[in-house]
ZATOR-451384 format. One record per residue (C-alpha): residue in one letter; x, y, z. Coordinates in steps of 0.25 Angstrom, whole numbers, always signed. Layout:
% ZATOR-451384
+------+-------+-------+-------+
! rest !     u !     v !     w !
+------+-------+-------+-------+
!    A !     X !     Y !     Z !
...
+------+-------+-------+-------+
//
This chain:
% ZATOR-451384
+------+-------+-------+-------+
! rest !     u !     v !     w !
+------+-------+-------+-------+
!    M !  -466 !  +385 !  -213 !
!    L !  -457 !  +397 !  -209 !
!    L !  -444 !  +391 !  -212 !
!    K !  -438 !  +379 !  -220 !
!    L !  -424 !  +375 !  -222 !
!    E !  -421 !  +364 !  -232 !
!    A !  -407 !  +358 !  -233 !
!    V !  -400 !  +371 !  -230 !
!    E !  -385 !  +370 !  -231 !
!    K !  -374 !  +381 !  -228 !
!    R !  -359 !  +379 !  -229 !
!    F !  -348 !  +389 !  -224 !
!    K !  -335 !  +386 !  -231 !
!    D !  -333 !  +371 !  -228 !
!    K !  -343 !  +370 !  -217 !
!    Q !  -357 !  +365 !  -219 !
!    V !  -365 !  +373 !  -209 !
!    L !  -379 !  +369 !  -213 !
!    A !  -380 !  +355 !  -220 !
!    G !  -394 !  +353 !  -225 !
!    V !  -403 !  +360 !  -214 !
!    S !  -418 !  +358 !  -216 !
!    F !  -429 !  +362 !  -206 !
!    D !  -442 !  +371 !  -206 !
!    V !  -448 !  +380 !  -196 !
!    A !  -463 !  +382 !  -195 !
!    E !  -469 !  +396 !  -192 !
!    G !  -471 !  +397 !  -177 !
!    E !  -460 !  +386 !  -174 !
!    S !  -449 !  +387 !  -164 !
!    I !  -436 !  +381 !  -168 !
!    A !  -423 !  +378 !  -161 !
!    L !  -411 !  +377 !  -169 !
!    I !  -401 !  +369 !  -161 !
!    G !  -386 !  +365 !  -163 !
!    P !  -372 !  +367 !  -158 !
!    N !  -363 !  +378 !  -163 !
!    G !  -360 !  +376 !  -177 !
!    A !  -372 !  +367 !  -180 !
!    G !  -377 !  +378 !  -191 !
!    K !  -388 !  +385 !  -183 !
!    T !  -383 !  +399 !  -185 !
!    T !  -380 !  +397 !  -200 !
!    M !  -394 !  +391 !  -201 !
!    I !  -401 !  +403 !  -195 !
!    R !  -393 !  +412 !  -203 !
!    S !  -397 !  +404 !  -216 !
!    I !  -412 !  +405 !  -212 !
!    L !  -411 !  +420 !  -210 !
!    G !  -404 !  +422 !  -223 !
!    L !  -391 !  +427 !  -217 !
!    T !  -383 !  +415 !  -222 !
!    S !  -385 !  +409 !  -236 !
!    I !  -387 !  +394 !  -237 !
!    D !  -379 !  +385 !  -247 !
!    A !  -391 !  +375 !  -250 !
!    G !  -405 !  +372 !  -245 !
!    V !  -417 !  +381 !  -244 !
!    I !  -422 !  +390 !  -233 !
!    E !  -437 !  +393 !  -234 !
!    R !  -441 !  +405 !  -226 !
!    H !  -455 !  +409 !  -224 !
!    F !  -451 !  +422 !  -217 !
!    D !  -444 !  +435 !  -220 !
!    N !  -430 !  +436 !  -214 !
!    H !  -431 !  +451 !  -212 !
!    K !  -445 !  +452 !  -206 !
!    D !  -449 !  +439 !  -200 !
!    V !  -436 !  +435 !  -192 !
!    G !  -431 !  +439 !  -179 !
!    M !  -417 !  +435 !  -174 !
!    M !  -410 !  +434 !  -161 !
!    L !  -396 !  +432 !  -164 !
!    Q !  -386 !  +425 !  -155 !
!    K !  -377 !  +437 !  -153 !
!    D !  -383 !  +450 !  -149 !
!    L !  -378 !  +461 !  -158 !
!    F !  -384 !  +475 !  -155 !
!    P !  -379 !  +489 !  -158 !
!    D !  -374 !  +498 !  -147 !
!    G !  -380 !  +511 !  -143 !
!    L !  -395 !  +507 !  -143 !
!    R !  -405 !  +504 !  -132 !
!    V !  -413 !  +491 !  -132 !
!    K !  -426 !  +498 !  -136 !
!    E !  -418 !  +506 !  -147 !
!    L !  -412 !  +493 !  -153 !
!    I !  -426 !  +486 !  -153 !
!    E !  -432 !  +498 !  -160 !
!    L !  -420 !  +498 !  -170 !
!    H !  -423 !  +484 !  -174 !
!    K !  -438 !  +487 !  -175 !
!    S !  -435 !  +498 !  -185 !
!    Y !  -427 !  +488 !  -194 !
!    S !  -439 !  +479 !  -196 !
!    K !  -450 !  +490 !  -194 !
!    S !  -455 !  +482 !  -182 !
!    K !  -468 !  +486 !  -175 !
!    V !  -465 !  +477 !  -163 !
!    D !  -466 !  +484 !  -150 !
!    T !  -453 !  +488 !  -145 !
!    N !  -458 !  +485 !  -130 !
!    E !  -462 !  +471 !  -134 !
!    L !  -448 !  +468 !  -140 !
!    L !  -442 !  +473 !  -127 !
!    K !  -451 !  +464 !  -119 !
!    A !  -448 !  +452 !  -128 !
!    G !  -433 !  +454 !  -124 !
!    D !  -436 !  +458 !  -110 !
!    L !  -429 !  +471 !  -112 !
!    V !  -439 !  +481 !  -107 !
!    Q !  -430 !  +485 !   -96 !
!    E !  -419 !  +487 !  -106 !
!    T !  -426 !  +496 !  -116 !
!    R !  -416 !  +507 !  -114 !
!    S !  -404 !  +499 !  -111 !
!    M !  -392 !  +500 !  -121 !
!    V !  -391 !  +487 !  -129 !
!    Q !  -376 !  +485 !  -126 !
!    S !  -379 !  +486 !  -111 !
!    L !  -388 !  +474 !  -111 !
!    S !  -384 !  +460 !  -105 !
!    G !  -382 !  +448 !  -114 !
!    G !  -396 !  +443 !  -111 !
!    Q !  -403 !  +456 !  -113 !
!    K !  -396 !  +457 !  -127 !
!    R !  -402 !  +443 !  -130 !
!    R !  -416 !  +448 !  -126 !
!    L !  -414 !  +461 !  -135 !
!    S !  -410 !  +452 !  -147 !
!    F !  -423 !  +444 !  -144 !
!    A !  -431 !  +457 !  -144 !
!    L !  -425 !  +461 !  -157 !
!    S !  -428 !  +448 !  -164 !
!    L !  -443 !  +451 !  -161 !
!    V !  -442 !  +465 !  -167 !
!    A !  -449 !  +461 !  -181 !
!    N !  -459 !  +452 !  -175 !
!    P !  -453 !  +440 !  -182 !
!    K !  -460 !  +427 !  -186 !
!    L !  -447 !  +420 !  -184 !
!    L !  -436 !  +421 !  -173 !
!    F !  -422 !  +416 !  -174 !
!    L !  -416 !  +416 !  -160 !
!    D !  -401 !  +412 !  -159 !
!    E !  -397 !  +408 !  -145 !
!    P !  -408 !  +418 !  -139 !
!    T !  -406 !  +416 !  -124 !
!    V !  -391 !  +417 !  -123 !
!    G !  -387 !  +426 !  -112 !
!    M !  -401 !  +427 !  -106 !
!    D !  -404 !  +424 !   -92 !
!    V !  -414 !  +414 !   -88 !
!    T !  -425 !  +424 !   -86 !
!    A !  -422 !  +430 !  -100 !
!    C !  -422 !  +417 !  -106 !
!    R !  -436 !  +414 !  -100 !
!    M !  -442 !  +427 !  -105 !
!    F !  -436 !  +425 !  -119 !
!    W !  -442 !  +411 !  -121 !
!    S !  -455 !  +416 !  -115 !
!    K !  -455 !  +426 !  -126 !
!    I !  -451 !  +416 !  -137 !
!    K !  -463 !  +408 !  -132 !
!    E !  -472 !  +420 !  -134 !
!    L !  -466 !  +422 !  -148 !
!    Q !  -469 !  +407 !  -151 !
!    G !  -483 !  +410 !  -147 !
!    Q !  -484 !  +421 !  -158 !
!    G !  -480 !  +411 !  -169 !
!    K !  -466 !  +415 !  -171 !
!    S !  -455 !  +405 !  -176 !
!    I !  -443 !  +404 !  -168 !
!    F !  -429 !  +398 !  -172 !
!    V !  -420 !  +398 !  -160 !
!    T !  -406 !  +392 !  -158 !
!    S !  -401 !  +390 !  -143 !
!    H !  -392 !  +382 !  -135 !
!    H !  -401 !  +383 !  -124 !
!    L !  -409 !  +370 !  -127 !
!    D !  -418 !  +370 !  -115 !
!    E !  -424 !  +383 !  -120 !
!    L !  -426 !  +378 !  -134 !
!    N !  -433 !  +365 !  -129 !
!    D !  -444 !  +374 !  -123 !
!    F !  -447 !  +383 !  -134 !
!    C !  -444 !  +377 !  -147 !
!    R !  -453 !  +367 !  -155 !
!    R !  -442 !  +361 !  -164 !
!    F !  -427 !  +360 !  -163 !
!    I !  -418 !  +359 !  -174 !
!    F !  -404 !  +353 !  -171 !
!    L !  -392 !  +357 !  -181 !
!    K !  -380 !  +348 !  -181 !
!    E !  -368 !  +351 !  -191 !
!    G !  -377 !  +359 !  -200 !
!    K !  -388 !  +349 !  -201 !
!    V !  -402 !  +347 !  -194 !
!    A !  -399 !  +336 !  -184 !
!    A !  -413 !  +336 !  -178 !
!    V !  -426 !  +343 !  -178 !
!    V !  -433 !  +340 !  -165 !
!    S !  -447 !  +345 !  -161 !
!    K !  -452 !  +348 !  -147 !
!    E !  -462 !  +337 !  -149 !
!    D !  -450 !  +328 !  -152 !
!    L !  -444 !  +331 !  -139 !
!    N !  -457 !  +329 !  -131 !
!    A !  -458 !  +315 !  -137 !
!    Q !  -444 !  +311 !  -133 !
!    K !  -438 !  +307 !  -120 !
!    I !  -424 !  +307 !  -115 !
!    L !  -418 !  +299 !  -104 !
!    V !  -407 !  +306 !   -95 !
!    V !  -399 !  +298 !   -86 !
!    H !  -391 !  +304 !   -74 !
!    P !  -381 !  +293 !   -70 !
!    A !  -372 !  +296 !   -58 !
!    Q !  -359 !  +293 !   -66 !
!    A !  -355 !  +297 !   -80 !
!    E !  -350 !  +283 !   -83 !
!    E !  -364 !  +277 !   -80 !
!    A !  -370 !  +287 !   -91 !
!    E !  -360 !  +283 !  -101 !
!    E !  -363 !  +268 !   -98 !
!    L !  -378 !  +270 !  -100 !
!    Q !  -375 !  +278 !  -113 !
!    R !  -367 !  +266 !  -119 !
!    R !  -379 !  +257 !  -116 !
!    F !  -391 !  +266 !  -119 !
!    G !  -385 !  +278 !  -128 !
!    G !  -388 !  +292 !  -126 !
!    L !  -379 !  +304 !  -122 !
!    V !  -371 !  +307 !  -110 !
!    E !  -370 !  +321 !  -106 !
!    D !  -366 !  +327 !   -92 !
!    G !  -367 !  +313 !   -86 !
!    R !  -381 !  +311 !   -90 !
!    L !  -386 !  +301 !  -101 !
!    Y !  -396 !  +305 !  -111 !
!    V !  -403 !  +294 !  -118 !
!    F !  -412 !  +298 !  -130 !
!    H !  -417 !  +285 !  -136 !
!    P !  -430 !  +280 !  -130 !
!    A !  -427 !  +265 !  -131 !
!    E !  -413 !  +267 !  -123 !
!    Q !  -420 !  +276 !  -113 !
!    S !  -430 !  +265 !  -109 !
!    R !  -418 !  +255 !  -107 !
!    L !  -410 !  +264 !  -100 !
!    V !  -421 !  +268 !   -90 !
!    D !  -421 !  +254 !   -85 !
!    V !  -406 !  +254 !   -82 !
!    L !  -407 !  +267 !   -75 !
!    K !  -418 !  +263 !   -66 !
!    E !  -410 !  +250 !   -62 !
!    R !  -397 !  +258 !   -59 !
!    Q !  -405 !  +270 !   -53 !
!    I !  -399 !  +280 !   -62 !
!    P !  -406 !  +293 !   -63 !
!    Y !  -413 !  +297 !   -76 !
!    E !  -423 !  +306 !   -82 !
!    E !  -433 !  +304 !   -94 !
!    R !  -437 !  +317 !  -100 !
!    L !  -442 !  +323 !  -113 !
!    K !  -431 !  +326 !  -123 !
!    E !  -426 !  +340 !  -124 !
!    V !  -419 !  +349 !  -134 !
!    K !  -406 !  +347 !  -126 !
!    D !  -407 !  +332 !  -127 !
!    C !  -409 !  +333 !  -143 !
!    Y !  -396 !  +341 !  -143 !
!    R !  -389 !  +331 !  -135 !
!    E !  -393 !  +320 !  -144 !
!    I !  -390 !  +327 !  -157 !
!    Y !  -377 !  +334 !  -154 !
!    D !  -371 !  +325 !  -143 !
!    H !  -377 !  +312 !  -148 !
!    Y !  -380 !  +314 !  -163 !
!    E !  -381 !  +303 !  -172 !
!    E !  -384 !  +304 !  -187 !
!    G !  -398 !  +301 !  -190 !
!    V !  -403 !  +304 !  -176 !
!    M !  -414 !  +314 !  -174 !
!    Q !  -413 !  +319 !  -188 !
!    A !  -423 !  +330 !  -192 !
+------+-------+-------+-------+
//
């Protein structure tokens, strides 16, 4: 076990930001932390890293916050007047890192920008530099906060390819992102926060064992009528039905009316819809 939280609480003045959060992270595991703005994600990460004190509960860490953790923050804050290679070597000096600078440049796809001034980099290049810096100490645990914001499609692919490589090395990865399709492909477990509480913990195996029915009616009124009969959630003119019993009944109606539909495995974005747009107390609890 690398990390364990038990009934963690945190309050800022009159606002309860964390309200009894409990979960654990195994060594070598990739965890996605998901939730809308204000759900408590940042406070929880800061608490894990010891940057914010907690009011109640226990955080059990089996790693050294200074030696074993790499962080890629959401906002890139770099000093002016340094070249890319100089900044990497400066960070290496802080942790007395023996990781090869060229390998870090390759990890961030910054070999061509070695001598570029940091302030001249594009937004996507700065994200890649942040990623390279998070690997300086060869950490066993990586915290990645919205890592692909500002990256183009090619950079995103290279980034996640590197993440897959790090997973193969046994590193633990804790990532927050609003790009749910990316998380769906690269994480083993998904922790959903809602109003400071764990609303659900869903594993990749859970997703692969569940199906969802997506209905594509021609008229929005038809989607709403089917929703009243069979439940589910209407979004962008489509009806998403989660419960297997209702799916079976609905398919017969769709075939009779010749309404297009698709059946597929559940994805992270479907869980998001179910939890935050169609959440019911007691449903999908961890």
